[in-house]
C-alpha atoms as a printed R data frame, in Angstrom:
    type eleno elety resid chain resno       x       y       z
1   ATOM     1    CA   MET     A     1  -9.150 -15.830  20.296
2   ATOM     2    CA   LEU     A     2  -6.931 -16.627  23.287
3   ATOM     3    CA   ASP     A     3  -7.040 -20.332  22.360
4   ATOM     4    CA   LYS     A     4  -5.871 -19.405  18.873
5   ATOM     5    CA   LEU     A     5  -3.026 -17.308  20.293
6   ATOM     6    CA   ASP     A     6  -2.004 -20.167  22.604
7   ATOM     7    CA   SER     A     7  -1.860 -22.447  19.579
8   ATOM     8    CA   ILE     A     8   0.265 -19.958  17.636
9   ATOM     9    CA   GLU     A     9   2.700 -19.578  20.546
10  ATOM    10    CA   LYS     A    10   2.997 -23.354  20.906
11  ATOM    11    CA   HIS     A    11   3.694 -23.751  17.177
12  ATOM    12    CA   TYR     A    12   6.261 -20.936  17.356
13  ATOM    13    CA   GLU     A    13   8.112 -22.764  20.158
14  ATOM    14    CA   GLU     A    14   7.993 -26.028  18.201
15  ATOM    15    CA   LEU     A    15   9.567 -24.276  15.213
16  ATOM    16    CA   HIS     A    16  12.366 -22.955  17.414
17  ATOM    17    CA   ASN     A    17  12.993 -26.474  18.704
18  ATOM    18    CA   LEU     A    18  13.187 -27.727  15.128
19  ATOM    19    CA   MET     A    19  15.979 -25.246  14.455
20  ATOM    20    CA   ALA     A    20  18.206 -27.357  16.729
21  ATOM    21    CA   ASP     A    21  17.368 -30.588  14.882
22  ATOM    22    CA   PRO     A    22  20.379 -31.793  12.792
23  ATOM    23    CA   SER     A    23  18.063 -33.073  10.055
24  ATOM    24    CA   VAL     A    24  16.744 -29.528   9.653
25  ATOM    25    CA   THR     A    25  20.037 -27.637   9.954
26  ATOM    26    CA   SER     A    26  21.532 -29.848   7.249
27  ATOM    27    CA   ASN     A    27  18.626 -29.112   4.861
28  ATOM    28    CA   SER     A    28  19.002 -25.512   3.660
29  ATOM    29    CA   THR     A    29  15.588 -25.432   1.967
30  ATOM    30    CA   ARG     A    30  13.755 -26.651   5.065
31  ATOM    31    CA   LEU     A    31  15.795 -24.310   7.256
32  ATOM    32    CA   ARG     A    32  14.783 -21.323   5.148
33  ATOM    33    CA   GLU     A    33  11.121 -22.351   5.314
34  ATOM    34    CA   ILE     A    34  11.204 -22.606   9.111
35  ATOM    35    CA   THR     A    35  13.108 -19.326   9.473
36  ATOM    36    CA   ARG     A    36  10.548 -17.587   7.259
37  ATOM    37    CA   GLU     A    37   7.652 -19.036   9.257
38  ATOM    38    CA   ILE     A    38   9.235 -17.997  12.555
39  ATOM    39    CA   SER     A    39   9.720 -14.489  11.203
40  ATOM    40    CA   GLY     A    40   6.052 -14.351  10.204
41  ATOM    41    CA   LEU     A    41   4.900 -15.323  13.709
42  ATOM    42    CA   GLU     A    42   7.414 -13.218  15.656
43  ATOM    43    CA   ALA     A    43   5.335 -10.043  16.018
44  ATOM    44    CA   THR     A    44   2.173 -11.909  17.068
45  ATOM    45    CA   VAL     A    45   3.927 -14.082  19.656
46  ATOM    46    CA   SER     A    46   5.858 -11.133  21.098
47  ATOM    47    CA   LYS     A    47   2.664  -9.098  21.422
48  ATOM    48    CA   TYR     A    48   0.810 -12.048  22.991
49  ATOM    49    CA   ARG     A    49   3.544 -12.497  25.587
50  ATOM    50    CA   ASP     A    50   3.295  -8.796  26.406
51  ATOM    51    CA   TYR     A    51  -0.458  -9.233  26.791
52  ATOM    52    CA   LYS     A    52  -0.086 -12.229  29.134
53  ATOM    53    CA   MET     A    53   2.433 -10.358  31.274
54  ATOM    54    CA   VAL     A    54   0.139  -7.323  31.598
55  ATOM    55    CA   ALA     A    55  -2.953  -9.503  32.167
56  ATOM    56    CA   ASN     A    56  -1.124 -11.366  34.954
57  ATOM    57    CA   ALA     A    57  -0.098  -8.064  36.569
58  ATOM    58    CA   LEU     A    58  -3.696  -6.847  36.282
59  ATOM    59    CA   GLU     A    59  -5.027  -9.915  38.096
60  ATOM    60    CA   LYS     A    60  -2.556  -9.469  40.973
61  ATOM    61    CA   THR     A    61  -3.218  -5.734  41.220
62  ATOM    62    CA   ARG     A    62  -6.987  -6.279  41.313
63  ATOM    63    CA   THR     A    63  -6.494  -8.656  44.244
64  ATOM    64    CA   LEU     A    64  -4.355  -6.041  45.977
65  ATOM    65    CA   ALA     A    65  -6.948  -3.311  45.374
66  ATOM    66    CA   ARG     A    66  -9.635  -5.534  46.867
67  ATOM    67    CA   ASP     A    67  -7.846  -7.157  49.821
68  ATOM    68    CA   GLU     A    68  -5.117  -4.696  50.910
69  ATOM    69    CA   ALA     A    69  -5.741  -3.430  54.451
70  ATOM    70    CA   ASP     A    70  -3.797  -0.189  54.003
71  ATOM    71    CA   GLU     A    71  -6.151   2.388  52.502
72  ATOM    72    CA   GLU     A    72  -3.389   4.346  50.731
73  ATOM    73    CA   MET     A    73  -1.957   1.187  49.133
74  ATOM    74    CA   ARG     A    74  -5.453   0.146  48.078
75  ATOM    75    CA   ALA     A    75  -6.020   3.528  46.388
76  ATOM    76    CA   MET     A    76  -2.686   3.272  44.538
77  ATOM    77    CA   ALA     A    77  -3.590  -0.251  43.427
78  ATOM    78    CA   LYS     A    78  -6.941   0.975  42.069
79  ATOM    79    CA   GLU     A    79  -5.136   3.607  39.967
80  ATOM    80    CA   GLU     A    80  -2.767   0.950  38.654
81  ATOM    81    CA   VAL     A    81  -5.745  -1.301  37.812
82  ATOM    82    CA   ALA     A    82  -7.210   1.407  35.544
83  ATOM    83    CA   LYS     A    83  -3.880   1.785  33.738
84  ATOM    84    CA   LEU     A    84  -3.409  -1.966  33.308
85  ATOM    85    CA   GLU     A    85  -6.975  -2.399  32.047
86  ATOM    86    CA   ALA     A    86  -6.293   0.217  29.358
87  ATOM    87    CA   ASP     A    87  -3.044  -1.581  28.447
88  ATOM    88    CA   THR     A    88  -4.746  -4.983  28.132
89  ATOM    89    CA   SER     A    89  -7.493  -3.495  25.935
90  ATOM    90    CA   ARG     A    90  -4.911  -1.854  23.669
91  ATOM    91    CA   LEU     A    91  -2.815  -5.030  23.400
92  ATOM    92    CA   MET     A    92  -5.909  -7.119  22.656
93  ATOM    93    CA   GLU     A    93  -6.894  -4.765  19.831
94  ATOM    94    CA   GLU     A    94  -3.376  -4.937  18.403
95  ATOM    95    CA   LEU     A    95  -3.515  -8.740  18.583
96  ATOM    96    CA   ARG     A    96  -6.831  -8.785  16.709
97  ATOM    97    CA   VAL     A    97  -5.195  -6.849  13.893
98  ATOM    98    CA   LEU     A    98  -2.158  -9.159  13.865
99  ATOM    99    CA   LEU     A    99  -4.474 -12.159  13.468
100 ATOM   100    CA   LEU     A   100  -5.966 -10.748  10.264
101 ATOM   101    CA   PRO     A   101  -4.950 -12.600   7.079
102 ATOM   102    CA   LYS     A   102  -1.913 -10.796   5.657
103 ATOM   103    CA   ASP     A   103  -1.951  -9.598   2.058
104 ATOM   104    CA   PRO     A   104   1.058 -11.405   0.538
105 ATOM   105    CA   ARG     A   105   1.710  -8.345  -1.627
106 ATOM   106    CA   ASP     A   106   2.117  -5.896   1.257
107 ATOM   107    CA   ASP     A   107   5.922  -5.989   1.292
108 ATOM   108    CA   LYS     A   108   6.200  -5.749  -2.490
109 ATOM   109    CA   ASP     A   109   7.613  -2.840  -4.477
110 ATOM   110    CA   VAL     A   110   5.031  -1.041  -6.608
111 ATOM   111    CA   PHE     A   111   4.484   0.497 -10.013
112 ATOM   112    CA   VAL     A   112   2.331   3.628  -9.943
113 ATOM   113    CA   GLU     A   113   0.543   4.843 -13.073
114 ATOM   114    CA   ILE     A   114  -0.990   8.335 -13.114
115 ATOM   115    CA   ARG     A   115  -3.042   9.563 -16.080
116 ATOM   116    CA   GLY     A   116  -4.688  12.920 -16.646
117 ATOM   117    CA   GLY     A   117  -8.446  12.444 -16.975
118 ATOM   118    CA   ALA     A   118 -11.259  14.913 -17.619
119 ATOM   119    CA   GLY     A   119 -10.131  18.519 -17.736
120 ATOM   120    CA   GLY     A   120  -7.537  18.841 -20.502
121 ATOM   121    CA   ASP     A   121  -4.408  20.785 -19.542
122 ATOM   122    CA   GLU     A   122  -5.608  21.267 -15.959
123 ATOM   123    CA   ALA     A   123  -5.981  17.481 -15.570
124 ATOM   124    CA   ALA     A   124  -2.419  17.016 -16.836
125 ATOM   125    CA   LEU     A   125  -1.147  19.600 -14.323
126 ATOM   126    CA   PHE     A   126  -3.042  17.795 -11.543
127 ATOM   127    CA   ALA     A   127  -1.428  14.503 -12.621
128 ATOM   128    CA   ALA     A   128   1.957  16.244 -12.214
129 ATOM   129    CA   ASP     A   129   0.920  17.418  -8.722
130 ATOM   130    CA   LEU     A   130   0.029  13.842  -7.740
131 ATOM   131    CA   TYR     A   131   3.333  12.559  -9.120
132 ATOM   132    CA   ARG     A   132   5.217  15.100  -7.030
133 ATOM   133    CA   MET     A   133   3.099  14.247  -3.945
134 ATOM   134    CA   TYR     A   134   3.855  10.529  -4.195
135 ATOM   135    CA   THR     A   135   7.555  11.014  -4.892
136 ATOM   136    CA   ARG     A   136   7.842  13.300  -1.852
137 ATOM   137    CA   TYR     A   137   5.939  10.779   0.260
138 ATOM   138    CA   ALA     A   138   8.246   7.983  -0.899
139 ATOM   139    CA   GLU     A   139  11.321  10.073  -0.083
140 ATOM   140    CA   ASP     A   140   9.991  10.715   3.442
141 ATOM   141    CA   LYS     A   141   9.591   6.937   3.878
142 ATOM   142    CA   GLY     A   142  13.128   6.277   2.657
143 ATOM   143    CA   TRP     A   143  11.842   4.495  -0.464
144 ATOM   144    CA   LYS     A   144  13.526   4.763  -3.843
145 ATOM   145    CA   VAL     A   145  11.650   6.182  -6.850
146 ATOM   146    CA   GLU     A   146  12.543   5.462 -10.474
147 ATOM   147    CA   LEU     A   147  10.748   6.848 -13.508
148 ATOM   148    CA   VAL     A   148   9.571   4.232 -16.025
149 ATOM   149    CA   ASP     A   149   7.741   6.256 -18.667
150 ATOM   150    CA   GLU     A   150   6.297   9.729 -19.129
151 ATOM   151    CA   ASN     A   151   4.175  11.616 -21.635
152 ATOM   152    CA   ARG     A   152   4.429  15.311 -20.842
153 ATOM   153    CA   THR     A   153   2.379  18.282 -21.997
154 ATOM   154    CA   GLY     A   154   3.703  21.728 -22.870
155 ATOM   155    CA   LEU     A   155   2.529  23.204 -19.524
156 ATOM   156    CA   LYS     A   156   4.690  20.939 -17.338
157 ATOM   157    CA   GLY     A   157   1.845  18.489 -16.904
158 ATOM   158    CA   PHE     A   158   1.577  14.762 -17.598
159 ATOM   159    CA   LYS     A   159  -0.815  13.016 -19.910
160 ATOM   160    CA   GLU     A   160   0.629   9.889 -18.326
161 ATOM   161    CA   VAL     A   161   3.492   9.039 -15.991
162 ATOM   162    CA   VAL     A   162   4.592   5.611 -14.769
163 ATOM   163    CA   PHE     A   163   7.138   5.152 -11.990
164 ATOM   164    CA   GLU     A   164   8.397   2.500  -9.598
165 ATOM   165    CA   ILE     A   165   8.618   2.815  -5.806
166 ATOM   166    CA   ARG     A   166  10.971   0.375  -4.115
167 ATOM   167    CA   GLY     A   167  10.985  -0.051  -0.356
168 ATOM   168    CA   ARG     A   168   9.736  -2.264   2.460
169 ATOM   169    CA   GLY     A   169   5.965  -2.039   2.866
170 ATOM   170    CA   ALA     A   170   5.462   0.151  -0.215
171 ATOM   171    CA   PHE     A   171   2.367  -1.707  -1.425
172 ATOM   172    CA   SER     A   172   0.876  -1.968   2.100
173 ATOM   173    CA   ARG     A   173   0.494   1.826   2.191
174 ATOM   174    CA   MET     A   174   0.279   2.843  -1.454
175 ATOM   175    CA   LYS     A   175  -2.457   0.337  -2.398
176 ATOM   176    CA   TYR     A   176  -5.149   2.656  -1.018
177 ATOM   177    CA   GLU     A   177  -4.316   5.322  -3.620
178 ATOM   178    CA   SER     A   178  -5.826   3.509  -6.627
179 ATOM   179    CA   GLY     A   179  -8.848   5.180  -8.176
180 ATOM   180    CA   VAL     A   180 -10.055   8.509  -9.551
181 ATOM   181    CA   HIS     A   181  -8.703  11.638  -7.838
182 ATOM   182    CA   ARG     A   182 -10.640  14.881  -8.396
183 ATOM   183    CA   VAL     A   183  -9.361  18.444  -8.067
184 ATOM   184    CA   GLN     A   184 -11.427  21.627  -7.745
185 ATOM   185    CA   ARG     A   185  -9.473  24.861  -8.202
186 ATOM   186    CA   VAL     A   186  -9.046  27.976 -10.314
187 ATOM   187    CA   PRO     A   187  -6.556  27.183 -13.120
188 ATOM   188    CA   THR     A   188  -3.730  29.647 -13.700
189 ATOM   189    CA   THR     A   189  -5.026  30.056 -17.267
190 ATOM   190    CA   GLU     A   190  -8.526  31.064 -16.071
191 ATOM   191    CA   ALA     A   191  -8.882  34.831 -16.432
192 ATOM   192    CA   GLN     A   192 -12.304  35.117 -14.758
193 ATOM   193    CA   GLY     A   193 -11.430  33.145 -11.620
194 ATOM   194    CA   ARG     A   194 -13.901  30.325 -12.190
195 ATOM   195    CA   ILE     A   195 -13.392  27.045 -10.339
196 ATOM   196    CA   HIS     A   196 -12.741  24.088 -12.624
197 ATOM   197    CA   THR     A   197 -13.125  20.400 -11.785
198 ATOM   198    CA   SER     A   198 -10.596  17.981 -13.261
199 ATOM   199    CA   THR     A   199  -9.620  14.395 -12.614
200 ATOM   200    CA   ALA     A   200  -6.648  12.061 -12.775
201 ATOM   201    CA   THR     A   201  -6.580   8.293 -12.382
202 ATOM   202    CA   VAL     A   202  -4.075   6.487 -10.191
203 ATOM   203    CA   ALA     A   203  -3.284   2.777 -10.466
204 ATOM   204    CA   VAL     A   204  -0.997   1.097  -7.916
205 ATOM   205    CA   LEU     A   205   0.316  -2.311  -8.990
206 ATOM   206    CA   ALA     A   206   2.368  -4.653  -6.828
207 ATOM   207    CA   GLU     A   207   5.530  -5.878  -8.522
208 ATOM   208    CA   VAL     A   208   5.399  -9.629  -9.136
209 ATOM   209    CA   ASP     A   209   8.033 -12.284  -9.734
210 ATOM   210    CA   GLU     A   210   8.266 -14.182 -13.000
211 ATOM   211    CA   VAL     A   211   7.137 -17.385 -11.267
212 ATOM   212    CA   GLU     A   212   3.919 -15.683 -10.080
213 ATOM   213    CA   ILE     A   213   2.663 -14.791 -13.549
214 ATOM   214    CA   ASP     A   214   3.595 -16.660 -16.715
215 ATOM   215    CA   VAL     A   215   3.959 -14.413 -19.774
216 ATOM   216    CA   LYS     A   216   4.629 -16.457 -22.908
217 ATOM   217    CA   PRO     A   217   7.141 -14.907 -25.366
218 ATOM   218    CA   ASP     A   218   4.908 -15.618 -28.374
219 ATOM   219    CA   GLU     A   219   2.131 -13.520 -26.779
220 ATOM   220    CA   ILE     A   220   4.271 -10.366 -26.797
221 ATOM   221    CA   LYS     A   221   4.948  -7.953 -29.657
222 ATOM   222    CA   MET     A   222   7.984  -5.739 -29.034
223 ATOM   223    CA   ASP     A   223   8.698  -2.443 -30.797
224 ATOM   224    CA   ILE     A   224  11.963  -0.507 -30.450
225 ATOM   225    CA   PHE     A   225  12.146   3.262 -30.951
226 ATOM   226    CA   HIS     A   226  14.140   6.343 -29.967
227 ATOM   227    CA   ALA     A   227  13.523   7.708 -26.470
228 ATOM   228    CA   SER     A   228  11.971  11.171 -26.573
229 ATOM   229    CA   GLY     A   229  12.541  14.106 -24.262
230 ATOM   230    CA   HIS     A   230  10.283  16.997 -23.288
231 ATOM   231    CA   GLY     A   231   8.418  18.321 -26.299
232 ATOM   232    CA   GLY     A   232   8.807  15.042 -28.193
233 ATOM   233    CA   GLN     A   233  12.346  15.490 -29.520
234 ATOM   234    CA   ASN     A   234  14.568  12.403 -29.817
235 ATOM   235    CA   VAL     A   235  17.238  12.433 -27.129
236 ATOM   236    CA   GLN     A   236  19.269   9.361 -28.125
237 ATOM   237    CA   LYS     A   237  20.898   8.387 -31.382
238 ATOM   238    CA   VAL     A   238  20.514   4.676 -30.589
239 ATOM   239    CA   ALA     A   239  16.989   3.249 -30.354
240 ATOM   240    CA   THR     A   240  16.649   2.078 -26.739
241 ATOM   241    CA   ALA     A   241  13.005   2.708 -25.857
242 ATOM   242    CA   VAL     A   242  10.794  -0.381 -25.723
243 ATOM   243    CA   ARG     A   243   7.064  -0.826 -26.314
244 ATOM   244    CA   LEU     A   244   5.541  -4.186 -25.374
245 ATOM   245    CA   THR     A   245   2.076  -5.235 -26.524
246 ATOM   246    CA   HIS     A   246   0.469  -8.215 -24.808
247 ATOM   247    CA   ILE     A   247  -1.541  -9.680 -27.690
248 ATOM   248    CA   PRO     A   248  -4.209 -11.635 -25.701
249 ATOM   249    CA   THR     A   249  -5.234  -8.615 -23.587
250 ATOM   250    CA   GLY     A   250  -4.133  -5.680 -25.739
251 ATOM   251    CA   ILE     A   251  -2.160  -4.181 -22.821
252 ATOM   252    CA   VAL     A   252   0.594  -1.837 -24.018
253 ATOM   253    CA   VAL     A   253   3.596  -0.950 -21.845
254 ATOM   254    CA   THR     A   254   6.289   1.552 -22.753
255 ATOM   255    CA   CYS     A   255   9.623   2.133 -21.033
256 ATOM   256    CA   GLN     A   256  12.182   4.656 -22.219
257 ATOM   257    CA   ASP     A   257  13.880   5.951 -19.083
258 ATOM   258    CA   GLN     A   258  16.689   3.389 -18.847
259 ATOM   259    CA   ARG     A   259  20.000   3.717 -20.700
260 ATOM   260    CA   SER     A   260  19.854   0.462 -22.636
261 ATOM   261    CA   GLN     A   261  17.289  -1.445 -24.639
262 ATOM   262    CA   LEU     A   262  17.694  -4.484 -22.352
263 ATOM   263    CA   GLN     A   263  17.104  -2.432 -19.196
264 ATOM   264    CA   ASN     A   264  13.998  -0.874 -20.720
265 ATOM   265    CA   LYS     A   265  12.687  -4.286 -21.751
266 ATOM   266    CA   ILE     A   266  13.232  -5.725 -18.248
267 ATOM   267    CA   ARG     A   267  11.423  -2.772 -16.660
268 ATOM   268    CA   ALA     A   268   8.565  -2.920 -19.194
269 ATOM   269    CA   MET     A   269   8.163  -6.662 -18.532
270 ATOM   270    CA   GLY     A   270   7.916  -5.891 -14.822
271 ATOM   271    CA   VAL     A   271   5.070  -3.433 -15.421
272 ATOM   272    CA   LEU     A   272   3.323  -5.882 -17.770
273 ATOM   273    CA   ARG     A   273   3.494  -8.725 -15.245
274 ATOM   274    CA   ALA     A   274   2.130  -6.403 -12.534
275 ATOM   275    CA   ARG     A   275  -0.833  -5.397 -14.726
276 ATOM   276    CA   LEU     A   276  -1.644  -8.993 -15.673
277 ATOM   277    CA   TYR     A   277  -1.379 -10.082 -12.031
278 ATOM   278    CA   GLU     A   278  -3.751  -7.283 -11.004
279 ATOM   279    CA   ILE     A   279  -6.293  -8.523 -13.564
280 ATOM   280    CA   GLU     A   280  -6.075 -12.023 -12.057
281 ATOM   281    CA   VAL     A   281  -6.455 -10.670  -8.507
282 ATOM   282    CA   GLU     A   282  -9.546  -8.656  -9.455
283 ATOM   283    CA   LYS     A   283 -11.012 -11.683 -11.223
284 ATOM   284    CA   ARG     A   284 -10.501 -13.890  -8.143
285 ATOM   285    CA   GLU     A   285 -11.978 -11.271  -5.823
286 ATOM   286    CA   ARG     A   286 -15.102 -10.982  -7.965
287 ATOM   287    CA   GLN     A   287 -15.512 -14.757  -7.835
288 ATOM   288    CA   VAL     A   288 -15.013 -14.953  -4.060
289 ATOM   289    CA   THR     A   289 -17.222 -12.025  -3.030
290 ATOM   290    CA   GLU     A   290 -19.528  -9.487  -4.644
291 ATOM   291    CA   ASP     A   291 -19.596  -7.187  -1.614
292 ATOM   292    CA   ARG     A   292 -16.003  -6.018  -1.894
293 ATOM   293    CA   ARG     A   293 -17.218  -2.437  -2.273
294 ATOM   294    CA   SER     A   294 -18.449  -2.495   1.340
295 ATOM   295    CA   GLN     A   295 -14.827  -2.293   2.415
296 ATOM   296    CA   VAL     A   296 -12.486   0.693   2.023
297 ATOM   297    CA   GLY     A   297 -12.887   0.585  -1.743
298 ATOM   298    CA   SER     A   298 -12.359  -1.678  -4.665
299 ATOM   299    CA   GLY     A   299  -9.539   0.420  -6.076
300 ATOM   300    CA   GLU     A   300 -11.083   0.262  -9.518
301 ATOM   301    CA   ARG     A   301 -10.129   3.001 -11.976
302 ATOM   302    CA   SER     A   302 -13.737   4.217 -12.261
303 ATOM   303    CA   GLU     A   303 -14.208   4.790  -8.534
304 ATOM   304    CA   LYS     A   304 -13.843   8.386  -7.312
305 ATOM   305    CA   VAL     A   305 -11.808   8.046  -4.154
306 ATOM   306    CA   ARG     A   306 -10.723  11.558  -3.238
307 ATOM   307    CA   THR     A   307 -11.357  15.276  -3.844
308 ATOM   308    CA   TYR     A   308  -8.781  18.053  -3.455
309 ATOM   309    CA   ASN     A   309 -10.727  21.312  -3.022
310 ATOM   310    CA   PHE     A   310  -8.359  24.306  -3.211
311 ATOM   311    CA   PRO     A   311 -10.822  27.167  -2.462
312 ATOM   312    CA   GLN     A   312 -11.705  25.455   0.845
313 ATOM   313    CA   ASP     A   313  -8.169  24.102   1.453
314 ATOM   314    CA   ARG     A   314  -9.778  20.696   1.944
315 ATOM   315    CA   LEU     A   315  -9.073  17.064   1.075
316 ATOM   316    CA   THR     A   316 -11.972  14.618   1.316
317 ATOM   317    CA   ASP     A   317 -11.563  10.867   1.037
318 ATOM   318    CA   HIS     A   318 -15.007   9.664  -0.044
319 ATOM   319    CA   ARG     A   319 -14.447   6.018   0.932
320 ATOM   320    CA   ILE     A   320 -14.295   6.755   4.652
321 ATOM   321    CA   GLY     A   321 -15.793  10.264   4.847
322 ATOM   322    CA   LEU     A   322 -12.502  11.747   6.057
323 ATOM   323    CA   THR     A   323 -11.878  15.484   5.666
324 ATOM   324    CA   VAL     A   324  -8.528  17.123   6.413
325 ATOM   325    CA   HIS     A   325  -7.136  20.566   5.657
326 ATOM   326    CA   ASN     A   326  -3.794  22.128   4.602
327 ATOM   327    CA   LEU     A   327  -3.601  20.992   0.966
328 ATOM   328    CA   PRO     A   328  -0.110  22.473   0.356
329 ATOM   329    CA   LYS     A   329   1.298  20.242   3.102
330 ATOM   330    CA   ILE     A   330  -0.560  17.180   1.786
331 ATOM   331    CA   LEU     A   331   0.599  17.780  -1.794
332 ATOM   332    CA   ASP     A   332   4.120  18.074  -0.423
333 ATOM   333    CA   GLY     A   333   3.894  14.412   0.622
334 ATOM   334    CA   ASP     A   334   2.291  14.558   4.085
335 ATOM   335    CA   LEU     A   335  -0.085  11.642   3.455
336 ATOM   336    CA   ASP     A   336   0.265   9.565   6.623
337 ATOM   337    CA   THR     A   337  -2.862  10.971   8.316
338 ATOM   338    CA   VAL     A   338  -5.019   9.954   5.344
339 ATOM   339    CA   ILE     A   339  -3.378   6.581   4.727
340 ATOM   340    CA   ASP     A   340  -3.397   5.661   8.438
341 ATOM   341    CA   ALA     A   341  -7.151   6.366   8.543
342 ATOM   342    CA   LEU     A   342  -7.714   4.182   5.473
343 ATOM   343    CA   ILE     A   343  -5.690   1.342   7.000
344 ATOM   344    CA   LEU     A   344  -7.636   1.578  10.266
345 ATOM   345    CA   LYS     A   345 -10.965   1.456   8.424
346 ATOM   346    CA   ASP     A   346  -9.802  -1.469   6.290
347 ATOM   347    CA   GLN     A   347  -8.695  -3.391   9.382
348 ATOM   348    CA   SER     A   348 -12.024  -2.720  11.113
349 ATOM   349    CA   GLU     A   349 -13.977  -4.035   8.133
350 ATOM   350    CA   LYS     A   350 -11.795  -7.128   7.887
351 ATOM   351    CA   LEU     A   351 -12.186  -7.827  11.621
352 ATOM   352    CA   LYS     A   352 -15.967  -7.795  11.140
353 ATOM   353    CA   GLU     A   353 -15.641 -10.043   8.079
354 ATOM   354    CA   VAL     A   354 -13.525 -12.720   9.759
355 ATOM   355    CA   GLY     A   355 -15.341 -12.431  13.093
356 ATOM   356    CA   VAL     A   356 -12.218 -12.081  15.249
357 ATOM   357    CA   SER     A   357 -13.318 -11.334  18.809
C-alpha cells in the first residue's frame, strides 16, 4: 500500500511539473485534463503527506522514549508515542478508503422517485412522509430540491412523487436509500388502534449527461396534456405537461411542474436518461459479479431495506442491522447517522473486495 501511495505522490508531482510546460499551457484541452487529474489526487496526496509527517515524528519519539536518560522526559515521550500511534492508525485507515475505486456518479445530482406500495391510503401517506424527510435532509445539506411530477391522493398522500436534488455529493449519500421502505404504525383512520404495515418504494437515479446515454428521437413517443393540480383539476389553460414513452423499454416519464412545455420535456428527458442509465449499470453489475448482495445492498426495488416502527419509536436498517430511535427527528431529515453507517459498511466491504491492506 505504501508503494502505491509513493507512486501516486510521484505522479502527482509530475503532473504539477507538466503545468509549467508551455506545450501544455497552450493546449486548453490537455490543461483541463491535467487539472482534473490533479484535483482527483489532491486529497490522497495531502493525506499521505500528513501520514509521513506523523510516522516520522513517531519514529523519532520512539527513539527518545527508549534512549532518553531523563526519566521524566522518557515518560512524556512514551505518552506522545501512544498518541502518535493512534494518529498513524487513523490516517492509514483514511488512506485505505481514499484508495478505493471512486464511483463516477458520486458527485452527480439525483432524481428520486417515491411510490406508495402495499397499504392503500396509509402507504400513500408514508410516501409523503418520506418525501418530506428527504427534502428536509437536502435542505440541511444546502442542496436544491425541485419537484418533477406528483400524483396525490385525497388524504395528502402520494401515489407517486418524483423530484430532483441538486448539490455536490448528492448521489454519494442518497444512493443508499433505494429499495422498499416499510412502516408499522396505527393509521389515523384506524378506530380500534391496530398497527398496520405499509410500504413505499424509493428509487434514486444519478442524473446523466446526453453523451453518457444515447436516446434516439424515433424511440420516443411524446404526449402533451394540461398540468393538473391537487384533486386532478386542470391548472393551466395551455397544455404544458409532457409524457414521454420510451418504446423499446416501455418506460413512461411524466413532467408537469415546469412553466413551459419545453422545460417539462427537458426535465422528463433527464429522468428518462437516468432510468435507462440505471438499467445499463445494473446489467453490467450482474455480468461482473453475482455476489453484489453481499455488500450493503443491491438497491433493487424489491429489496426491503428499512423499517420505521412507530410504536417502538425505532428505525431498523436491515442491510447492516442498525437500529436507532427518535423517529420524529429522523423523519424531520436527521439521516446522517444512518447514512454514515451505511457508507462505513460499504467501504469496509469494498476494502475486503479489493484487498487493500
